PDB file of N, CA, C and O in Angstrom:
ATOM      1  N   UNK A   1     -28.105  67.025 -17.504  1.00  0.00           N
ATOM      2  CA  UNK A   1     -28.208  67.128 -15.777  1.00  0.00           C
ATOM      3  C   UNK A   1     -27.076  67.369 -15.376  1.00  0.00           C
ATOM      4  O   UNK A   1     -25.940  67.065 -15.741  1.00  0.00           O
ATOM      5  N   UNK A   2     -27.902  68.471 -13.871  1.00  0.00           N
ATOM      6  CA  UNK A   2     -27.350  69.021 -13.099  1.00  0.00           C
ATOM      7  C   UNK A   2     -26.281  67.516 -11.848  1.00  0.00           C
ATOM      8  O   UNK A   2     -26.771  66.437 -11.514  1.00  0.00           O
ATOM      9  N   UNK A   3     -25.515  67.789 -11.645  1.00  0.00           N
ATOM     10  CA  UNK A   3     -24.651  66.422 -10.695  1.00  0.00           C
ATOM     11  C   UNK A   3     -25.337  66.618  -9.320  1.00  0.00           C
ATOM     12  O   UNK A   3     -25.747  67.717  -8.948  1.00  0.00           O
ATOM     13  N   UNK A   4     -25.429  65.547  -8.631  1.00  0.00           N
ATOM     14  CA  UNK A   4     -25.436  66.219  -7.072  1.00  0.00           C
ATOM     15  C   UNK A   4     -24.417  65.791  -6.522  1.00  0.00           C
ATOM     16  O   UNK A   4     -23.999  64.634  -6.468  1.00  0.00           O
ATOM     17  N   UNK A   5     -23.690  67.418  -5.793  1.00  0.00           N
ATOM     18  CA  UNK A   5     -22.207  67.744  -5.589  1.00  0.00           C
ATOM     19  C   UNK A   5     -22.314  67.422  -3.874  1.00  0.00           C
ATOM     20  O   UNK A   5     -21.310  67.856  -3.310  1.00  0.00           O
ATOM     21  N   UNK A   6     -23.307  66.759  -2.913  1.00  0.00           N
ATOM     22  CA  UNK A   6     -22.992  66.534  -1.987  1.00  0.00           C
ATOM     23  C   UNK A   6     -21.661  66.100  -1.246  1.00  0.00           C
ATOM     24  O   UNK A   6     -21.227  66.622  -0.219  1.00  0.00           O
ATOM     25  N   UNK A   7     -21.064  65.007  -1.976  1.00  0.00           N
ATOM     26  CA  UNK A   7     -19.486  64.545  -1.952  1.00  0.00           C
ATOM     27  C   UNK A   7     -18.803  65.729  -1.357  1.00  0.00           C
ATOM     28  O   UNK A   7     -18.619  66.074  -0.190  1.00  0.00           O
ATOM     29  N   UNK A   8     -18.405  66.372  -2.787  1.00  0.00           N
ATOM     30  CA  UNK A   8     -17.821  67.653  -2.945  1.00  0.00           C
ATOM     31  C   UNK A   8     -18.111  68.316  -2.241  1.00  0.00           C
ATOM     32  O   UNK A   8     -17.249  68.470  -1.376  1.00  0.00           O
ATOM     33  N   UNK A   9     -19.223  69.042  -2.072  1.00  0.00           N
ATOM     34  CA  UNK A   9     -19.495  70.181  -0.536  1.00  0.00           C
ATOM     35  C   UNK A   9     -19.482  69.896   0.358  1.00  0.00           C
ATOM     36  O   UNK A   9     -19.485  70.813   1.179  1.00  0.00           O
ATOM     37  N   UNK A  10     -19.456  68.278   0.977  1.00  0.00           N
ATOM     38  CA  UNK A  10     -18.524  68.154   2.476  1.00  0.00           C
ATOM     39  C   UNK A  10     -16.844  68.484   2.267  1.00  0.00           C
ATOM     40  O   UNK A  10     -16.018  68.797   3.125  1.00  0.00           O
ATOM     41  N   UNK A  11     -16.742  68.369   1.394  1.00  0.00           N
ATOM     42  CA  UNK A  11     -15.367  67.636   1.307  1.00  0.00           C
ATOM     43  C   UNK A  11     -14.259  69.453   1.460  1.00  0.00           C
ATOM     44  O   UNK A  11     -13.202  69.785   1.997  1.00  0.00           O
ATOM     45  N   UNK A  12     -15.234  70.071   0.707  1.00  0.00           N
ATOM     46  CA  UNK A  12     -14.831  71.364   0.216  1.00  0.00           C
ATOM     47  C   UNK A  12     -14.783  72.156   1.543  1.00  0.00           C
ATOM     48  O   UNK A  12     -13.826  72.799   1.975  1.00  0.00           O
ATOM     49  N   UNK A  13     -16.361  71.935   2.274  1.00  0.00           N
ATOM     50  CA  UNK A  13     -16.569  72.659   3.759  1.00  0.00           C
ATOM     51  C   UNK A  13     -15.106  72.306   4.772  1.00  0.00           C
ATOM     52  O   UNK A  13     -14.488  73.168   5.396  1.00  0.00           O
ATOM     53  N   UNK A  14     -14.721  70.620   4.731  1.00  0.00           N
ATOM     54  CA  UNK A  14     -13.551  70.627   5.682  1.00  0.00           C
ATOM     55  C   UNK A  14     -12.400  71.437   5.220  1.00  0.00           C
ATOM     56  O   UNK A  14     -11.455  71.789   5.927  1.00  0.00           O
ATOM     57  N   UNK A  15     -12.523  71.625   4.314  1.00  0.00           N
ATOM     58  CA  UNK A  15     -10.483  72.199   3.580  1.00  0.00           C
ATOM     59  C   UNK A  15     -10.841  73.852   4.081  1.00  0.00           C
ATOM     60  O   UNK A  15      -9.929  74.594   4.445  1.00  0.00           O
ATOM     61  N   UNK A  16     -12.398  74.341   4.042  1.00  0.00           N
ATOM     62  CA  UNK A  16     -13.056  75.740   3.879  1.00  0.00           C
ATOM     63  C   UNK A  16     -11.937  76.536   5.199  1.00  0.00           C
ATOM     64  O   UNK A  16     -11.591  77.634   4.763  1.00  0.00           O
ATOM     65  N   UNK A  17     -11.443  76.322   6.345  1.00  0.00           N
ATOM     66  CA  UNK A  17     -10.886  76.665   7.513  1.00  0.00           C
ATOM     67  C   UNK A  17      -9.534  76.545   7.163  1.00  0.00           C
ATOM     68  O   UNK A  17      -8.860  75.532   6.974  1.00  0.00           O
ATOM     69  N   UNK A  18      -9.126  78.200   7.083  1.00  0.00           N
ATOM     70  CA  UNK A  18      -7.712  78.060   7.213  1.00  0.00           C
ATOM     71  C   UNK A  18      -6.189  77.463   7.853  1.00  0.00           C
ATOM     72  O   UNK A  18      -5.044  77.531   7.405  1.00  0.00           O
ATOM     73  N   UNK A  19      -6.799  76.805   9.207  1.00  0.00           N
ATOM     74  CA  UNK A  19      -5.755  75.494   9.952  1.00  0.00           C
ATOM     75  C   UNK A  19      -6.340  74.475   9.671  1.00  0.00           C
ATOM     76  O   UNK A  19      -6.367  73.525  10.454  1.00  0.00           O
ATOM     77  N   UNK A  20      -6.871  74.461   8.612  1.00  0.00           N
ATOM     78  CA  UNK A  20      -6.987  72.856   7.823  1.00  0.00           C
ATOM     79  C   UNK A  20      -6.776  72.794   6.791  1.00  0.00           C
ATOM     80  O   UNK A  20      -6.657  71.620   6.442  1.00  0.00           O
ATOM     81  N   UNK A  21      -6.619  73.637   5.849  1.00  0.00           N
ATOM     82  CA  UNK A  21      -6.355  74.014   4.865  1.00  0.00           C
ATOM     83  C   UNK A  21      -4.476  74.035   5.099  1.00  0.00           C
ATOM     84  O   UNK A  21      -3.753  73.185   4.580  1.00  0.00           O
ATOM     85  N   UNK A  22      -4.042  74.986   5.823  1.00  0.00           N
ATOM     86  CA  UNK A  22      -2.641  74.552   6.557  1.00  0.00           C
ATOM     87  C   UNK A  22      -1.714  73.330   6.750  1.00  0.00           C
ATOM     88  O   UNK A  22      -0.537  72.968   6.728  1.00  0.00           O
ATOM     89  N   UNK A  23      -3.244  72.841   6.992  1.00  0.00           N
ATOM     90  CA  UNK A  23      -2.772  71.033   7.930  1.00  0.00           C
ATOM     91  C   UNK A  23      -2.761  70.045   6.893  1.00  0.00           C
ATOM     92  O   UNK A  23      -2.310  68.954   7.243  1.00  0.00           O
ATOM     93  N   UNK A  24      -3.182  70.162   5.584  1.00  0.00           N
ATOM     94  CA  UNK A  24      -3.429  69.864   4.703  1.00  0.00           C
ATOM     95  C   UNK A  24      -2.239  69.515   3.781  1.00  0.00           C
ATOM     96  O   UNK A  24      -1.789  68.419   3.449  1.00  0.00           O
ATOM     97  N   UNK A  25      -1.751  71.147   3.374  1.00  0.00           N
ATOM     98  CA  UNK A  25      -0.686  71.151   2.733  1.00  0.00           C
ATOM     99  C   UNK A  25       0.483  70.822   3.277  1.00  0.00           C
ATOM    100  O   UNK A  25       1.431  70.448   2.587  1.00  0.00           O
ATOM    101  N   UNK A  26       0.520  70.911   4.346  1.00  0.00           N
ATOM    102  CA  UNK A  26       2.102  69.862   5.114  1.00  0.00           C
ATOM    103  C   UNK A  26       1.709  68.358   5.044  1.00  0.00           C
ATOM    104  O   UNK A  26       2.634  67.546   5.012  1.00  0.00           O
ATOM    105  N   UNK A  27       0.575  67.962   5.020  1.00  0.00           N
ATOM    106  CA  UNK A  27       0.423  66.642   5.369  1.00  0.00           C
ATOM    107  C   UNK A  27       0.757  66.070   4.053  1.00  0.00           C
ATOM    108  O   UNK A  27       1.134  64.901   3.981  1.00  0.00           O
ATOM    109  N   UNK A  28       0.644  66.824   2.989  1.00  0.00           N
ATOM    110  CA  UNK A  28       0.520  66.186   1.633  1.00  0.00           C
ATOM    111  C   UNK A  28       1.983  65.958   0.835  1.00  0.00           C
ATOM    112  O   UNK A  28       2.199  65.542  -0.304  1.00  0.00           O
ATOM    113  N   UNK A  29       2.793  66.349   1.773  1.00  0.00           N
ATOM    114  CA  UNK A  29       4.346  65.683   1.326  1.00  0.00           C
ATOM    115  C   UNK A  29       4.870  65.108   2.669  1.00  0.00           C
ATOM    116  O   UNK A  29       5.666  64.172   2.592  1.00  0.00           O
ATOM    117  N   UNK A  30       4.589  65.466   3.617  1.00  0.00           N
ATOM    118  CA  UNK A  30       5.175  64.760   4.706  1.00  0.00           C
ATOM    119  C   UNK A  30       3.712  64.098   5.802  1.00  0.00           C
ATOM    120  O   UNK A  30       2.697  64.685   6.177  1.00  0.00           O
ATOM    121  N   UNK A  31       4.084  62.977   5.996  1.00  0.00           N
ATOM    122  CA  UNK A  31       2.981  62.495   7.382  1.00  0.00           C
ATOM    123  C   UNK A  31       4.134  63.107   8.242  1.00  0.00           C
ATOM    124  O   UNK A  31       5.320  63.345   8.013  1.00  0.00           O
ATOM    125  N   UNK A  32       3.058  63.317   9.658  1.00  0.00           N
ATOM    126  CA  UNK A  32       3.298  63.587  10.530  1.00  0.00           C
ATOM    127  C   UNK A  32       2.259  63.394  11.690  1.00  0.00           C
ATOM    128  O   UNK A  32       1.042  63.307  11.528  1.00  0.00           O
ATOM    129  N   UNK A  33       3.108  63.325  13.201  1.00  0.00           N
ATOM    130  CA  UNK A  33       2.777  63.084  14.452  1.00  0.00           C
ATOM    131  C   UNK A  33       1.665  64.623  14.754  1.00  0.00           C
ATOM    132  O   UNK A  33       2.014  65.715  14.306  1.00  0.00           O
ATOM    133  N   UNK A  34       0.679  64.497  15.355  1.00  0.00           N
ATOM    134  CA  UNK A  34      -0.367  65.234  16.204  1.00  0.00           C
ATOM    135  C   UNK A  34       1.362  66.775  17.215  1.00  0.00           C
ATOM    136  O   UNK A  34       1.267  68.002  17.250  1.00  0.00           O
ATOM    137  N   UNK A  35       2.034  66.288  17.533  1.00  0.00           N
ATOM    138  CA  UNK A  35       2.690  66.685  18.453  1.00  0.00           C
ATOM    139  C   UNK A  35       3.430  68.218  17.372  1.00  0.00           C
ATOM    140  O   UNK A  35       3.378  69.436  17.542  1.00  0.00           O
ATOM    141  N   UNK A  36       4.183  67.177  16.093  1.00  0.00           N
ATOM    142  CA  UNK A  36       4.981  68.001  14.635  1.00  0.00           C
ATOM    143  C   UNK A  36       3.935  69.175  14.809  1.00  0.00           C
ATOM    144  O   UNK A  36       4.254  70.301  15.193  1.00  0.00           O
ATOM    145  N   UNK A  37       2.484  68.734  14.440  1.00  0.00           N
ATOM    146  CA  UNK A  37       1.892  69.714  13.958  1.00  0.00           C
ATOM    147  C   UNK A  37       1.711  70.287  14.922  1.00  0.00           C
ATOM    148  O   UNK A  37       2.875  70.601  15.171  1.00  0.00           O
ATOM    149  N   UNK A  38       1.110  70.715  15.743  1.00  0.00           N
ATOM    150  CA  UNK A  38       1.037  71.393  17.211  1.00  0.00           C
ATOM    151  C   UNK A  38       2.321  72.293  17.193  1.00  0.00           C
ATOM    152  O   UNK A  38       2.145  73.511  17.159  1.00  0.00           O
ATOM    153  N   UNK A  39       3.536  71.821  17.211  1.00  0.00           N
ATOM    154  CA  UNK A  39       4.619  72.978  17.010  1.00  0.00           C
ATOM    155  C   UNK A  39       4.846  73.565  15.958  1.00  0.00           C
ATOM    156  O   UNK A  39       5.579  74.551  16.029  1.00  0.00           O
ATOM    157  N   UNK A  40       4.313  73.172  14.666  1.00  0.00           N
ATOM    158  CA  UNK A  40       4.641  73.988  13.158  1.00  0.00           C
ATOM    159  C   UNK A  40       3.264  74.995  13.117  1.00  0.00           C
ATOM    160  O   UNK A  40       3.250  76.016  12.431  1.00  0.00           O
ATOM    161  N   UNK A  41       2.186  74.587  13.898  1.00  0.00           N
ATOM    162  CA  UNK A  41       1.218  76.021  13.633  1.00  0.00           C
ATOM    163  C   UNK A  41       0.940  76.283  15.263  1.00  0.00           C
ATOM    164  O   UNK A  41      -0.145  76.655  15.709  1.00  0.00           O
ATOM    165  N   UNK A  42       1.968  76.052  15.950  1.00  0.00           N
ATOM    166  CA  UNK A  42       1.763  77.026  17.279  1.00  0.00           C
ATOM    167  C   UNK A  42       0.481  76.918  17.414  1.00  0.00           C
ATOM    168  O   UNK A  42      -0.169  77.882  17.010  1.00  0.00           O
ATOM    169  N   UNK A  43      -0.213  75.849  17.957  1.00  0.00           N
ATOM    170  CA  UNK A  43      -1.461  75.787  18.591  1.00  0.00           C
ATOM    171  C   UNK A  43      -2.244  74.719  19.573  1.00  0.00           C
ATOM    172  O   UNK A  43      -1.622  73.690  19.839  1.00  0.00           O
ATOM    173  N   UNK A  44      -3.091  74.825  19.933  1.00  0.00           N
ATOM    174  CA  UNK A  44      -3.277  73.368  21.282  1.00  0.00           C
ATOM    175  C   UNK A  44      -3.875  72.401  20.735  1.00  0.00           C
ATOM    176  O   UNK A  44      -4.839  72.307  19.975  1.00  0.00           O
ATOM    177  N   UNK A  45      -2.921  71.430  21.400  1.00  0.00           N
ATOM    178  CA  UNK A  45      -3.511  70.269  20.936  1.00  0.00           C
ATOM    179  C   UNK A  45      -4.734  69.946  20.510  1.00  0.00           C
ATOM    180  O   UNK A  45      -5.084  69.486  19.423  1.00  0.00           O
ATOM    181  N   UNK A  46      -5.508  70.293  21.691  1.00  0.00           N
ATOM    182  CA  UNK A  46      -6.925  70.109  21.307  1.00  0.00           C
ATOM    183  C   UNK A  46      -7.487  70.186  20.011  1.00  0.00           C
ATOM    184  O   UNK A  46      -8.003  69.257  19.390  1.00  0.00           O
ATOM    185  N   UNK A  47      -7.331  71.543  19.590  1.00  0.00           N
ATOM    186  CA  UNK A  47      -7.618  72.086  18.426  1.00  0.00           C
ATOM    187  C   UNK A  47      -6.829  71.550  17.122  1.00  0.00           C
ATOM    188  O   UNK A  47      -7.256  71.685  15.975  1.00  0.00           O
ATOM    189  N   UNK A  48      -5.957  71.098  17.373  1.00  0.00           N
ATOM    190  CA  UNK A  48      -5.285  70.032  16.385  1.00  0.00           C
ATOM    191  C   UNK A  48      -6.322  69.140  16.252  1.00  0.00           C
ATOM    192  O   UNK A  48      -7.272  69.300  15.486  1.00  0.00           O
ATOM    193  N   UNK A  49      -6.117  67.990  17.152  1.00  0.00           N
ATOM    194  CA  UNK A  49      -6.768  66.881  17.355  1.00  0.00           C
ATOM    195  C   UNK A  49      -8.042  67.200  16.553  1.00  0.00           C
ATOM    196  O   UNK A  49      -8.343  66.528  15.566  1.00  0.00           O
ATOM    197  N   UNK A  50      -8.988  68.509  17.103  1.00  0.00           N
ATOM    198  CA  UNK A  50     -10.500  68.471  16.724  1.00  0.00           C
ATOM    199  C   UNK A  50     -10.446  68.223  14.855  1.00  0.00           C
ATOM    200  O   UNK A  50     -10.893  67.260  14.231  1.00  0.00           O
ATOM    201  N   UNK A  51      -9.745  69.449  14.314  1.00  0.00           N
ATOM    202  CA  UNK A  51      -8.929  69.794  13.080  1.00  0.00           C
ATOM    203  C   UNK A  51      -8.959  68.628  11.996  1.00  0.00           C
ATOM    204  O   UNK A  51      -9.250  68.493  10.807  1.00  0.00           O
ATOM    205  N   UNK A  52      -8.421  67.732  13.239  1.00  0.00           N
ATOM    206  CA  UNK A  52      -7.571  66.272  12.471  1.00  0.00           C
ATOM    207  C   UNK A  52      -8.763  65.183  12.433  1.00  0.00           C
ATOM    208  O   UNK A  52      -8.441  64.163  11.823  1.00  0.00           O
ATOM    209  N   UNK A  53      -9.692  65.187  12.805  1.00  0.00           N
ATOM    210  CA  UNK A  53     -10.752  64.563  13.275  1.00  0.00           C
ATOM    211  C   UNK A  53     -11.874  64.747  11.886  1.00  0.00           C
ATOM    212  O   UNK A  53     -12.423  63.898  11.184  1.00  0.00           O
ATOM    213  N   UNK A  54     -11.919  66.397  11.869  1.00  0.00           N
ATOM    214  CA  UNK A  54     -12.729  66.707  10.397  1.00  0.00           C
ATOM    215  C   UNK A  54     -12.255  66.327   9.563  1.00  0.00           C
ATOM    216  O   UNK A  54     -13.146  65.999   8.779  1.00  0.00           O
ATOM    217  N   UNK A  55     -11.115  66.082   9.069  1.00  0.00           N
ATOM    218  CA  UNK A  55     -10.486  65.716   8.126  1.00  0.00           C
ATOM    219  C   UNK A  55     -10.367  64.436   7.650  1.00  0.00           C
ATOM    220  O   UNK A  55     -10.592  64.112   6.484  1.00  0.00           O
ATOM    221  N   UNK A  56     -10.004  63.672   8.568  1.00  0.00           N
ATOM    222  CA  UNK A  56     -10.488  62.275   8.973  1.00  0.00           C
ATOM    223  C   UNK A  56     -11.838  61.634   8.290  1.00  0.00           C
ATOM    224  O   UNK A  56     -11.926  60.722   7.468  1.00  0.00           O
ATOM    225  N   UNK A  57     -12.837  62.410   8.901  1.00  0.00           N
ATOM    226  CA  UNK A  57     -13.990  61.981   8.862  1.00  0.00           C
ATOM    227  C   UNK A  57     -14.735  62.720   7.238  1.00  0.00           C
ATOM    228  O   UNK A  57     -15.879  62.992   6.872  1.00  0.00           O
ATOM    229  N   UNK A  58     -13.631  62.801   6.745  1.00  0.00           N
ATOM    230  CA  UNK A  58     -14.161  63.535   5.292  1.00  0.00           C
ATOM    231  C   UNK A  58     -13.754  62.576   4.402  1.00  0.00           C
ATOM    232  O   UNK A  58     -14.371  62.480   3.342  1.00  0.00           O
ATOM    233  N   UNK A  59     -12.494  61.583   4.718  1.00  0.00           N
ATOM    234  CA  UNK A  59     -11.537  61.225   3.791  1.00  0.00           C
ATOM    235  C   UNK A  59     -10.622  62.107   3.376  1.00  0.00           C
ATOM    236  O   UNK A  59     -10.285  62.086   2.193  1.00  0.00           O
ATOM    237  N   UNK A  60     -10.263  62.699   3.948  1.00  0.00           N
ATOM    238  CA  UNK A  60      -9.017  63.801   3.208  1.00  0.00           C
ATOM    239  C   UNK A  60      -7.936  63.419   3.889  1.00  0.00           C
ATOM    240  O   UNK A  60      -6.971  63.494   3.128  1.00  0.00           O
ATOM    241  N   UNK A  61      -7.497  62.902   5.365  1.00  0.00           N
ATOM    242  CA  UNK A  61      -6.134  61.893   5.762  1.00  0.00           C
ATOM    243  C   UNK A  61      -6.565  60.891   6.423  1.00  0.00           C
ATOM    244  O   UNK A  61      -7.725  60.616   6.727  1.00  0.00           O
ATOM    245  N   UNK A  62      -5.485  60.274   6.671  1.00  0.00           N
ATOM    246  CA  UNK A  62      -5.641  58.775   7.104  1.00  0.00           C
ATOM    247  C   UNK A  62      -4.742  58.824   7.750  1.00  0.00           C
ATOM    248  O   UNK A  62      -3.709  59.392   7.395  1.00  0.00           O
ATOM    249  N   UNK A  63      -4.939  58.059   9.219  1.00  0.00           N
ATOM    250  CA  UNK A  63      -3.982  57.964  10.463  1.00  0.00           C
ATOM    251  C   UNK A  63      -3.400  56.071  10.136  1.00  0.00           C
ATOM    252  O   UNK A  63      -3.778  55.075   9.519  1.00  0.00           O
ATOM    253  N   UNK A  64      -2.485  56.437  10.868  1.00  0.00           N
ATOM    254  CA  UNK A  64      -1.120  55.309  11.165  1.00  0.00           C
ATOM    255  C   UNK A  64      -0.715  55.339  12.360  1.00  0.00           C
ATOM    256  O   UNK A  64       0.037  56.203  12.809  1.00  0.00           O
ATOM    257  N   UNK A  65      -1.218  54.319  13.033  1.00  0.00           N
ATOM    258  CA  UNK A  65      -0.261  54.199  14.587  1.00  0.00           C
ATOM    259  C   UNK A  65       1.519  53.610  14.278  1.00  0.00           C
ATOM    260  O   UNK A  65       2.078  52.791  13.548  1.00  0.00           O
ATOM    261  N   UNK A  66       1.942  54.716  15.448  1.00  0.00           N
ATOM    262  CA  UNK A  66       3.433  54.552  15.282  1.00  0.00           C
ATOM    263  C   UNK A  66       3.692  54.265  16.453  1.00  0.00           C
ATOM    264  O   UNK A  66       4.349  55.195  16.923  1.00  0.00           O
ATOM    265  N   UNK A  67       3.423  52.935  17.694  1.00  0.00           N
ATOM    266  CA  UNK A  67       4.437  52.896  19.035  1.00  0.00           C
ATOM    267  C   UNK A  67       2.919  54.243  19.646  1.00  0.00           C
ATOM    268  O   UNK A  67       1.775  54.334  19.200  1.00  0.00           O
ATOM    269  N   UNK A  68       3.343  54.750  20.342  1.00  0.00           N
ATOM    270  CA  UNK A  68       2.499  55.778  21.056  1.00  0.00           C
ATOM    271  C   UNK A  68       1.764  57.012  19.993  1.00  0.00           C
ATOM    272  O   UNK A  68       0.622  57.463  20.091  1.00  0.00           O
ATOM    273  N   UNK A  69       2.649  57.315  19.139  1.00  0.00           N
ATOM    274  CA  UNK A  69       2.454  58.677  18.370  1.00  0.00           C
ATOM    275  C   UNK A  69       1.117  57.709  17.172  1.00  0.00           C
ATOM    276  O   UNK A  69       0.837  56.531  16.952  1.00  0.00           O
ATOM    277  N   UNK A  70       0.692  58.906  16.743  1.00  0.00           N
ATOM    278  CA  UNK A  70      -0.384  58.686  15.818  1.00  0.00           C
ATOM    279  C   UNK A  70      -0.043  59.761  14.613  1.00  0.00           C
ATOM    280  O   UNK A  70      -0.100  60.978  14.787  1.00  0.00           O
ATOM    281  N   UNK A  71       0.392  59.010  13.117  1.00  0.00           N
ATOM    282  CA  UNK A  71       0.637  59.732  11.783  1.00  0.00           C
ATOM    283  C   UNK A  71      -0.686  60.156  11.335  1.00  0.00           C
ATOM    284  O   UNK A  71      -1.749  59.554  11.487  1.00  0.00           O
ATOM    285  N   UNK A  72      -0.525  61.016  10.895  1.00  0.00           N
ATOM    286  CA  UNK A  72      -1.195  61.553   9.463  1.00  0.00           C
ATOM    287  C   UNK A  72      -0.882  61.833   8.453  1.00  0.00           C
ATOM    288  O   UNK A  72       0.118  62.545   8.548  1.00  0.00           O
ATOM    289  N   UNK A  73      -1.206  61.664   7.317  1.00  0.00           N
ATOM    290  CA  UNK A  73      -0.974  61.668   5.769  1.00  0.00           C
ATOM    291  C   UNK A  73      -2.378  61.842   5.607  1.00  0.00           C
ATOM    292  O   UNK A  73      -3.437  61.537   6.157  1.00  0.00           O
ATOM    293  N   UNK A  74      -1.732  62.759   4.150  1.00  0.00           N
ATOM    294  CA  UNK A  74      -3.822  62.997   2.878  1.00  0.00           C
ATOM    295  C   UNK A  74      -3.601  61.877   1.881  1.00  0.00           C
ATOM    296  O   UNK A  74      -2.532  61.624   1.324  1.00  0.00           O
ATOM    297  N   UNK A  75      -4.655  61.293   1.744  1.00  0.00           N
ATOM    298  CA  UNK A  75      -5.104  60.262   0.923  1.00  0.00           C
ATOM    299  C   UNK A  75      -5.946  60.834  -0.314  1.00  0.00           C
ATOM    300  O   UNK A  75      -6.069  60.464  -1.481  1.00  0.00           O
ATOM    301  N   UNK A  76      -6.366  61.676   0.279  1.00  0.00           N
ATOM    302  CA  UNK A  76      -7.281  61.899  -0.829  1.00  0.00           C
ATOM    303  C   UNK A  76      -6.284  62.817  -1.930  1.00  0.00           C
ATOM    304  O   UNK A  76      -5.403  63.637  -1.672  1.00  0.00           O
ATOM    305  N   UNK A  77      -6.876  62.258  -3.427  1.00  0.00           N
ATOM    306  CA  UNK A  77      -5.904  62.624  -4.495  1.00  0.00           C
ATOM    307  C   UNK A  77      -6.706  63.778  -5.435  1.00  0.00           C
ATOM    308  O   UNK A  77      -6.131  64.396  -6.331  1.00  0.00           O
ATOM    309  N   UNK A  78      -8.155  63.969  -5.077  1.00  0.00           N
ATOM    310  CA  UNK A  78      -8.839  65.260  -5.150  1.00  0.00           C
ATOM    311  C   UNK A  78      -8.549  66.595  -3.857  1.00  0.00           C
ATOM    312  O   UNK A  78      -8.882  67.674  -4.348  1.00  0.00           O
ATOM    313  N   UNK A  79      -8.311  66.671  -3.183  1.00  0.00           N
ATOM    314  CA  UNK A  79      -7.772  67.194  -2.228  1.00  0.00           C
ATOM    315  C   UNK A  79      -6.213  67.782  -2.769  1.00  0.00           C
ATOM    316  O   UNK A  79      -5.915  68.976  -2.793  1.00  0.00           O
ATOM    317  N   UNK A  80      -5.446  66.821  -3.126  1.00  0.00           N
ATOM    318  CA  UNK A  80      -3.978  67.340  -3.426  1.00  0.00           C
ATOM    319  C   UNK A  80      -3.990  67.937  -4.738  1.00  0.00           C
ATOM    320  O   UNK A  80      -3.007  68.584  -5.097  1.00  0.00           O
ATOM    321  N   UNK A  81      -5.089  67.783  -5.575  1.00  0.00           N
ATOM    322  CA  UNK A  81      -4.607  68.704  -7.019  1.00  0.00           C
ATOM    323  C   UNK A  81      -5.749  69.936  -6.496  1.00  0.00           C
ATOM    324  O   UNK A  81      -5.728  71.080  -6.949  1.00  0.00           O
ATOM    325  N   UNK A  82      -6.604  69.512  -5.592  1.00  0.00           N
ATOM    326  CA  UNK A  82      -6.732  71.052  -4.602  1.00  0.00           C
ATOM    327  C   UNK A  82      -5.798  71.930  -4.411  1.00  0.00           C
ATOM    328  O   UNK A  82      -5.681  73.024  -4.963  1.00  0.00           O
ATOM    329  N   UNK A  83      -5.114  71.435  -3.605  1.00  0.00           N
ATOM    330  CA  UNK A  83      -4.380  72.367  -2.973  1.00  0.00           C
ATOM    331  C   UNK A  83      -3.529  73.135  -3.768  1.00  0.00           C
ATOM    332  O   UNK A  83      -3.302  74.340  -3.667  1.00  0.00           O
ATOM    333  N   UNK A  84      -2.843  71.918  -4.982  1.00  0.00           N
ATOM    334  CA  UNK A  84      -1.896  72.655  -6.191  1.00  0.00           C
ATOM    335  C   UNK A  84      -2.274  73.439  -6.820  1.00  0.00           C
ATOM    336  O   UNK A  84      -1.472  74.215  -7.339  1.00  0.00           O
ATOM    337  N   UNK A  85      -3.861  73.585  -7.073  1.00  0.00           N
ATOM    338  CA  UNK A  85      -4.440  74.327  -8.008  1.00  0.00           C
ATOM    339  C   UNK A  85      -3.987  75.950  -6.809  1.00  0.00           C
ATOM    340  O   UNK A  85      -3.316  76.941  -7.096  1.00  0.00           O
ATOM    341  N   UNK A  86      -4.560  75.660  -5.748  1.00  0.00           N
ATOM    342  CA  UNK A  86      -4.630  77.141  -4.767  1.00  0.00           C
ATOM    343  C   UNK A  86      -3.083  77.687  -5.008  1.00  0.00           C
ATOM    344  O   UNK A  86      -2.871  78.873  -5.259  1.00  0.00           O
ATOM    345  N   UNK A  87      -1.957  76.641  -4.901  1.00  0.00           N
ATOM    346  CA  UNK A  87      -0.552  76.534  -5.404  1.00  0.00           C
ATOM    347  C   UNK A  87      -0.107  78.439  -4.630  1.00  0.00           C
ATOM    348  O   UNK A  87      -0.234  79.530  -5.187  1.00  0.00           O
ATOM    349  N   UNK A  88       0.474  78.069  -3.038  1.00  0.00           N
ATOM    350  CA  UNK A  88       1.006  79.123  -2.781  1.00  0.00           C
ATOM    351  C   UNK A  88       2.194  79.532  -2.920  1.00  0.00           C
ATOM    352  O   UNK A  88       2.498  80.674  -2.576  1.00  0.00           O
TER     353      UNK A  88
END
């Protein structure tokens, strides 16, 4: 019997963009706020926020409010394993 890979497909779509993959790679080991991600990737804040929204909606990252800052970290163990397998 062939499984229904709908959830897995959506997860892979979320990771299929190079910027999101780089973000995930960094957020696996370090919880980070949006400003730090902007500084690291040299992209506009609005672009980073859009990518984080996609990752959050697919259950890849979780956000935590810290005063005025919003911090993100990877919480999906499948994603962590997948990035480890891609191993740069």
